[in-house]
Steps between C-alpha positions, in 0.01 A plus 500: 500500500867454602536765754527270798794305353800531719752729333875446504569804281857542394630782290768525223583283208818331616305221667158390395266503799207284537242725631233252603565213731425133479447282803820326388813722468544648149756318292782669310623390168797328654280283735434129434129479409350197663131570577358214298333195635660177654708289269368143418664174478513383141549130445764399242419278208779317325427509117644651180272794422434633156547878444201714620331637196302824565277706283619862540428808300717364212349156496604156641865501620701250690647616828823308542620430854776748591708564803272805579154563389352855593133548522294817601126460556285804573346494836188633658369859562400432862152660522299172479539139588643235275238385245509207272654696217791588712524132628490362148779731388736430791440126485590498132841676552550269799499208247772676301706563810464129601584362162808710446625410852440138419690539184807601687480880462541742791189703484517865613124604546401847590145642558404853576226650707333820358443643841461851379263571205160671424283197567651445850459865591145514352393196699646639825319827442171329414508283815656771716796290604867550528645404162816339666274281718287399210807412293651298776188306580464391137874414469473282804176334358674445163795329667262275702314410181824426310622273786168310501525451128851361509660771295865519546598849636716744296851560597411868524157623567545880458267789593530791268526730803827340586676595178441877469877568498542249221213646299657855553840380357330318205301806397826709515666234266198520257521873508870485407396260215246747368174322591355736763315823466280722735139589477447762768651334800457142396768292317397287193670231295548565132382174347498602134809301404333176623162526327614279206491214745150554629322172559168653389392752241544869588122539521467215745809632701345833546175357618661245735741757638222721609318206660805367688635801691636716212413857424497521114311834496734705722603826336873549461607137446714414203284205412177376659659163584779646704469370865586699816823421675470734800190672631553830680326493841149625507244540777579281791620201317809310624822613353876454506787747461706452187735676268195542274287673762265377778259243366456132417572277202284386207393138470737360239829638623479308830504154319780610271713597797406212733574241228827645406625557855401164645556278196829653376635657821563828676755619233270434201541866382876439467520139383254282323607213282304294238261603213211531731463630848297210634359159374133535562241763575163361610143602600145490386406576139353828615844620563622452146420868423577746634674366812748236357563702184572817689711337786702317231543826303613688812748219594647524146519881537706442817731223386501547123400144427176287491347418840364153489599208279139374509165631628255244613136585591213305663137516391217667679257325739131578474196404722187329369533644148613853600851664526606499862591852619495728795269738314243219445526390861506135404857407625541153666766536771735226600471600863125465491525154351752399771273638775211299356716187553607430140822293491773720335607198300152494352537874402837456347385191302191674370717784368733261340221322303510774239793603305683800663485708186129444421218723622288286713175520703465409868177359648395300796535181293875580456554427866260204507681326207850573653382376840386169350818456295720575805322248701542225238871580454564498876333174535711357211818634647432344834492144357764252604512341144419706188515490127853600386559874510795537250267581214288763680806667633646533146179634373479767767852608442448518120183702549665744734791540260252579224415861612376388832206285372354430832157388360682204318714436811197473729303291238786251505498492878122458521518214246767326704297544823184365320688174411722486810390142561566372147785246527634641831856396526696798619537556871452861617457835312792700649648609174167612347418685831836682491448590143165653567615693796832616361390596144130592553481597865235247551580347848233234527 
């Protein structure tokens, strides 16, 4: 399938050679990664903010504003367009980003791109297309969708294929620390010392591991849950030279390495302060196990301390009573809605109507209701004289601080818009508009 990809073959292990070319030049680990989407203007809002309380794997916890807040959110595997599940997840972490910035923290936000993995190669093979071209087309579409939905871009948007040298060094460190073993020509991570922290039962873990990219039945592994770190090259798959042989990385190690390198710094292997490596690891609830568990365990195996201070996960989005998934073929794509003329503010509003950590169902009525609400709010915000906005502003901030309770925030906004003409004595809605744009990304 990949025989026509342009080879840049390099030999030897002193320098890691990227053997398959992108349209853009390949980036080394020392390069500044800036392939995300355009930055957005975020209006400021002058108010004392309560601490942001988030529900993580350990329960509700206040996130105090600090000089630096580091956040890593798992990005896309670019073999299909941005669906509403993706959009809901990235909008949710966008709210955290916005709230922490408004609280006075400098937010360092990193997102990866899993641009080398089995699903991408399988889709390219199925459609008889170049895997690089497929990945790039979906990355470009994702960036366009995020721009339309007013999601603030990450400081670093990092393709896995740009950090092969970093992955090589990290595996070497893990080998020195006693966490790596070989099965035939592949390298595996010995996860046994971390099993006491499994977020699910061992029975559930074994089932889920097999369903989500793991190989629990492979002969020769020390434990069925051990994930691969480095695949030896096979057939005509893409590969990279490394000190561990010619091949490509497993799924989990890329996130461990990208998060540590771009949130801590280039010298993270030599110097890392604090009790935890980073402040927040985020993604959909389908990543709790095995991905976030394994990437966190591998980061700890590298640094010798816990990876993330908190793990925050979003719920799943279904369609008309069914789970939304690629296998079912019932995905709703953001780009399709935009092409159909749906206002991106309406899409964002509709996704914010449900709590970010709840599983929710999408239907055509979701858009209809959001479209009606957005029209009423726009009309209210355009009035010269309106009902006072102080109360609704305070309600919105309080709701967001309470584990991003966007349903309550929007209910308060809708109630204000419904009674906008009651005792109208305030001129203009500038403060409320700035709040909605700055904190919720709703630029009416």
